[in-house]
C-alpha positions as CSV (number, residue, x, y, z in Angstrom):
1,M,95.7,-159.3,-7.4
2,S,98.5,-157.4,-5.6
3,S,96.0,-155.4,-3.5
4,A,94.5,-158.7,-2.2
5,L,97.9,-160.0,-1.4
6,E,98.7,-156.8,0.5
7,S,95.5,-156.9,2.5
8,N,95.6,-160.6,3.4
9,G,99.3,-161.1,3.7
10,I,101.2,-164.3,3.2
11,D,99.9,-167.2,5.4
12,L,102.9,-169.3,6.5
13,A,101.2,-170.7,9.6
14,F,101.2,-174.3,8.3
15,T,105.0,-174.1,7.7
16,F,106.4,-172.0,10.5
17,A,103.8,-172.2,13.3
18,P,105.2,-175.4,14.9
19,V,108.7,-173.9,14.9
20,Y,107.5,-170.6,16.4
21,W,105.4,-172.2,19.2
22,G,108.0,-174.8,19.9
23,F,110.6,-172.0,20.4
24,L,108.3,-170.2,22.8
25,V,107.8,-173.3,24.9
26,S,111.6,-173.9,24.9
27,L,112.2,-170.4,26.3
28,V,109.9,-171.2,29.2
29,L,111.7,-174.5,29.9
30,C,115.0,-172.7,29.7
31,G,113.8,-170.2,32.3
32,I,112.8,-173.1,34.6
33,T,116.3,-174.7,34.1
34,V,117.9,-171.4,35.2
35,I,115.8,-171.3,38.3
36,Q,116.6,-174.9,39.2
37,A,120.3,-174.2,38.7
38,Y,120.0,-171.1,40.9
39,I,118.5,-173.3,43.6
40,Y,121.1,-176.1,43.2
41,F,124.5,-174.3,43.0
42,P,124.5,-172.2,46.2
43,H,123.6,-175.1,48.5
44,S,125.3,-178.0,46.7
45,N,127.7,-180.2,48.6
46,D,128.2,-182.6,45.8
47,K,131.6,-183.7,44.5
48,L,133.4,-181.3,42.2
49,G,132.9,-183.5,39.2
50,L,129.1,-183.5,39.5
51,R,129.0,-179.7,40.1
52,F,131.2,-179.2,37.0
53,T,128.9,-181.4,35.0
54,A,125.9,-179.5,36.2
55,G,127.6,-176.2,35.2
56,W,128.3,-177.5,31.7
57,M,124.7,-178.7,31.4
58,L,123.5,-175.1,32.1
59,V,126.0,-173.5,29.7
60,L,125.0,-176.0,26.9
61,D,121.3,-175.4,27.5
62,L,121.7,-171.6,27.2
63,A,123.9,-172.1,24.1
64,S,121.1,-174.3,22.6
65,S,118.5,-171.6,23.2
66,T,120.7,-169.0,21.6
67,L,121.3,-171.2,18.5
68,V,117.6,-172.0,18.2
69,A,116.8,-168.2,18.4
70,L,119.3,-167.6,15.6
71,T,117.7,-170.3,13.5
72,V,114.2,-168.9,13.9
73,Y,115.6,-165.5,13.0
74,Y,117.2,-166.9,9.9
75,Y,113.9,-168.4,8.6
76,L,111.5,-165.6,9.6
77,I,113.3,-162.3,9.4
78,P,115.8,-161.9,6.5
79,H,113.9,-164.3,4.3
80,Y,110.3,-163.4,5.4
81,G,107.7,-164.6,2.9
82,S,110.0,-167.0,1.1
83,L,110.1,-170.8,1.4
84,L,113.5,-171.1,-0.4
85,P,115.5,-171.1,3.0
86,L,113.7,-174.4,3.8
87,Q,115.8,-176.0,1.1
88,S,118.9,-175.7,3.4
89,I,119.9,-176.1,7.0
90,P,121.7,-173.1,8.6
91,P,124.9,-173.9,10.5
92,E,123.3,-172.7,13.7
93,L,120.7,-175.5,13.7
94,S,123.4,-178.1,13.0
95,A,125.5,-176.8,15.9
96,E,122.3,-176.9,18.1
97,C,121.8,-180.6,17.2
98,L,125.3,-181.3,18.3
99,I,124.7,-179.7,21.6
100,S,121.4,-181.6,22.0
101,T,123.3,-184.8,21.4
102,I,125.9,-184.0,24.1
103,I,123.2,-183.0,26.6
104,M,121.3,-186.2,26.0
105,L,124.4,-188.3,26.6
106,I,125.3,-186.5,29.8
107,S,121.8,-186.9,31.2
108,Q,121.6,-190.6,30.3
109,L,125.1,-191.3,31.8
110,Y,124.1,-189.5,35.0
111,F,121.1,-191.8,35.2
112,V,123.6,-194.7,34.8
113,Y,125.7,-193.2,37.6
114,Q,122.6,-193.3,39.9
115,L,121.9,-196.9,38.9
116,Y,125.4,-197.8,39.9
117,H,124.9,-196.4,43.4
118,V,121.6,-198.1,43.8
119,K,123.1,-201.3,42.6
120,R,125.7,-201.2,45.3
121,A,123.0,-200.7,48.0
122,G,120.7,-203.5,46.8
123,K,120.2,-206.2,44.2
124,G,120.5,-205.4,40.6
125,S,122.0,-206.6,37.3
126,W,125.2,-205.3,35.9
127,R,124.1,-206.6,32.5
128,M,121.1,-204.2,32.6
129,I,123.4,-201.3,33.4
130,G,125.7,-202.4,30.5
131,L,122.8,-202.6,28.1
132,I,121.7,-199.1,29.0
133,V,125.2,-197.8,28.5
134,L,125.3,-199.5,25.1
135,C,122.0,-198.0,24.0
136,A,123.2,-194.6,25.2
137,I,126.3,-195.0,23.0
138,F,124.2,-195.9,20.0
139,T,122.0,-192.8,20.7
140,F,125.1,-190.6,20.7
141,A,126.6,-192.3,17.6
142,G,123.2,-191.7,15.8
143,G,123.2,-188.1,16.9
144,I,126.7,-187.5,15.6
145,G,125.7,-189.1,12.3
146,C,122.7,-186.7,12.1
147,V,125.0,-183.7,12.7
148,S,127.5,-184.9,10.1
149,T,124.8,-185.3,7.4
150,M,123.4,-181.9,8.3
151,Y,126.7,-180.3,7.5
152,I,127.4,-182.4,4.4
153,Y,123.9,-182.5,2.9
154,R,122.6,-179.2,4.2
155,H,120.5,-178.7,1.0
156,G,118.7,-182.1,1.3
157,L,117.2,-182.4,4.7
158,L,114.0,-180.3,5.2
159,A,112.3,-180.0,1.8
160,N,113.8,-183.3,0.4
161,R,115.3,-185.6,3.1
162,Q,118.5,-187.4,2.4
163,N,118.2,-191.1,3.1
164,L,121.4,-191.2,5.2
165,F,120.0,-188.5,7.5
166,I,116.7,-190.5,7.9
167,I,118.7,-193.6,9.0
168,F,120.9,-191.7,11.5
169,F,117.8,-189.9,12.8
170,G,115.9,-193.1,13.4
171,I,118.9,-194.7,15.2
172,A,119.4,-191.6,17.5
173,K,115.8,-191.1,18.5
174,G,114.9,-194.8,18.5
175,F,117.7,-195.8,20.8
176,G,117.2,-192.6,22.8
177,A,113.6,-193.6,23.7
178,L,114.8,-197.2,24.4
179,T,117.5,-196.0,26.7
180,D,115.1,-193.9,28.8
181,I,112.6,-196.8,29.0
182,L,115.3,-199.3,30.1
183,A,116.8,-196.8,32.6
184,T,113.5,-196.1,34.2
185,T,112.5,-199.8,34.4
186,A,115.9,-200.7,35.8
187,M,115.8,-197.9,38.5
188,C,112.4,-199.0,39.6
189,L,113.5,-202.7,39.9
190,F,116.7,-201.7,41.7
191,L,114.9,-199.5,44.2
192,T,112.3,-202.3,44.8
193,S,115.1,-204.8,45.6
194,S,116.6,-202.3,48.1
195,K,113.5,-202.3,50.3
196,T,114.0,-203.2,53.9
197,S,111.9,-203.9,57.0
198,M,112.1,-200.2,57.9
199,S,108.9,-198.4,56.9
200,Q,110.6,-195.0,56.8
201,T,113.3,-196.2,54.4
202,N,110.7,-197.9,52.2
203,S,108.7,-194.6,52.1
204,V,111.8,-192.9,50.7
205,L,112.2,-195.6,48.1
206,K,108.6,-195.1,47.1
207,S,109.0,-191.4,46.6
208,L,112.2,-192.0,44.5
209,M,110.4,-194.4,42.3
210,Q,107.5,-192.0,41.7
211,F,109.9,-189.3,40.7
212,V,111.9,-191.6,38.4
213,I,108.7,-192.9,36.7
214,H,107.5,-189.3,36.1
215,R,110.8,-188.3,34.6
216,G,111.1,-191.4,32.5
217,A,107.5,-191.1,31.2
218,L,108.0,-187.5,30.3
219,V,111.2,-187.8,28.3
220,T,110.1,-191.0,26.7
221,L,106.8,-189.5,25.6
222,V,108.5,-186.5,23.9
223,Q,111.1,-188.7,22.3
224,T,108.4,-191.0,20.9
225,L,106.3,-188.1,19.6
226,F,109.4,-186.6,18.1
227,L,110.1,-189.8,16.2
228,I,106.5,-190.3,15.1
229,T,106.0,-186.8,13.8
230,F,109.3,-186.9,11.8
231,F,108.2,-190.0,9.8
232,I,104.4,-189.5,9.6
233,A,104.5,-185.8,8.5
234,P,107.6,-185.4,6.3
235,N,106.3,-182.3,4.6
236,N,105.6,-180.5,8.0
237,L,108.0,-179.0,10.5
238,S,106.1,-180.2,13.5
239,W,109.0,-182.4,14.5
240,L,111.2,-179.3,14.9
241,A,108.9,-178.2,17.7
242,F,109.7,-181.4,19.7
243,H,113.4,-181.2,18.7
244,V,114.0,-177.7,20.3
245,N,112.3,-179.0,23.5
246,V,113.9,-182.4,23.9
247,T,117.2,-180.7,25.0
248,K,115.3,-178.6,27.6
249,L,113.5,-181.6,29.1
250,Y,116.8,-183.5,29.6
251,T,118.5,-180.5,31.2
252,N,115.4,-179.8,33.3
253,T,115.0,-183.3,34.6
254,F,118.7,-183.4,35.3
255,F,118.6,-180.5,37.7
256,A,115.2,-181.6,39.0
257,M,116.8,-184.9,40.1
258,L,119.7,-183.1,41.8
259,N,117.3,-180.8,43.7
260,A,114.9,-183.5,44.6
261,R,117.4,-185.2,46.9
262,D,117.3,-182.3,49.4
263,H,113.5,-182.1,49.2
264,L,113.2,-185.8,50.0
265,K,115.7,-185.5,52.9
266,R,113.7,-182.6,54.4
267,K,110.3,-184.3,53.8
268,H,111.2,-187.6,55.4
269,S,113.4,-186.1,58.2
270,V,110.3,-184.2,59.3
271,K,108.2,-187.4,59.3
272,S,110.9,-189.2,61.2
273,N,111.2,-186.5,63.8
274,L,107.5,-186.5,64.4
275,T,107.5,-190.2,64.8
276,I,110.4,-190.0,67.3
277,S,108.5,-187.3,69.2
278,R,105.4,-189.4,69.5
279,Q,107.4,-192.4,70.7
280,G,109.2,-190.2,73.2
281,S,105.9,-188.8,74.5
282,N,104.4,-192.3,74.9
283,R,107.5,-193.5,76.7
284,E,107.2,-190.6,79.2
285,H,103.7,-191.5,80.0
286,R,104.7,-195.1,80.6
287,L,107.6,-194.1,82.7
288,K,105.5,-192.2,85.3
289,G,105.5,-193.8,88.7
290,S,108.7,-195.8,87.9
291,S,111.8,-195.6,90.0
292,M,114.6,-193.1,89.3
293,E,116.9,-195.9,88.1
294,S,114.3,-197.2,85.6
295,Q,113.7,-193.7,84.4
296,E,117.4,-193.1,83.7
297,S,117.6,-196.4,81.8
298,S,114.6,-195.7,79.7
299,E,115.6,-192.1,79.0
300,G,119.0,-193.3,77.8
301,K,117.2,-195.4,75.1
302,M,115.4,-192.3,73.9
303,Y,118.6,-190.7,72.8
304,L,119.6,-193.6,70.5
305,P,120.1,-192.4,66.9
306,P,117.1,-193.2,64.7
307,M,118.5,-195.8,62.3
308,P,115.9,-195.3,59.5
309,T,116.8,-191.6,59.3
310,V,120.5,-192.4,58.9
311,T,119.8,-195.0,56.3
312,K,117.5,-192.6,54.3
313,S,120.0,-189.8,54.4
314,V,122.9,-192.0,53.1
315,F,120.8,-193.6,50.4
316,I,119.4,-190.3,49.1
317,A,122.9,-188.7,49.1
318,E,124.3,-191.5,47.0
319,V,121.4,-191.3,44.5
């Protein structure tokens, strides 16, 4: 019997595989966040408050990865082959949940900050923004409740879930998904109301809406899968694989939204310059054979600042 055990080993794949693979994916996402931060900080002209917030997001994300690594180490190294550690929550995982809650709040409030600027530029509803802020507060309160129960009832969460923990978890993740859905919908409606008769400006708004929809769909999908796996598979740790990556996605999309502004500026500035060049070329052809006075008058018009470009730059900078 012992020889068979030694040759085959102990198969803990069903229990620990989701945690292991989720942790590997989280390391990849953390690396992407570091690259995005490296792109953002040297060239950022944002206000000090926004740069300070971005710096804290990076520090918290790195701290989250460290705490997850310590948690995986606790379960797989010192207590290898034993399922007894699953009867309790290590303090590192509880601290990581607190960091995850803070990161989620910062990311959602930054989205509200963007909605505020788009609301000033177009037509939107302050009630919608207030509702999103309220949902974000409920998400944060539910997250704090989860962390509190993890510290108080650390022996009744994984193997046998404590009812209070289930309630706070449902509030945090349910309102988290609702906040992302409402914020994405509101941003698309606000951007649509900001459309003008200028085709170049509308092109920028279309690009912004596509990016916002992709971001909202991604974080909402992961939050929903997180919530479903937690309640459908109570005896499996698959939900932990989503948990360790939710934080990464919020940080990742936060920096992606910051860096996307410069990309949109360059992209649409090139298009505007090409359009202006073609218009200037056509004008030169029409001006041939005209008098010197009419040439000077027409050439003077060519140097007027392209208003769509100015509008786009200001709009993207605010968002």
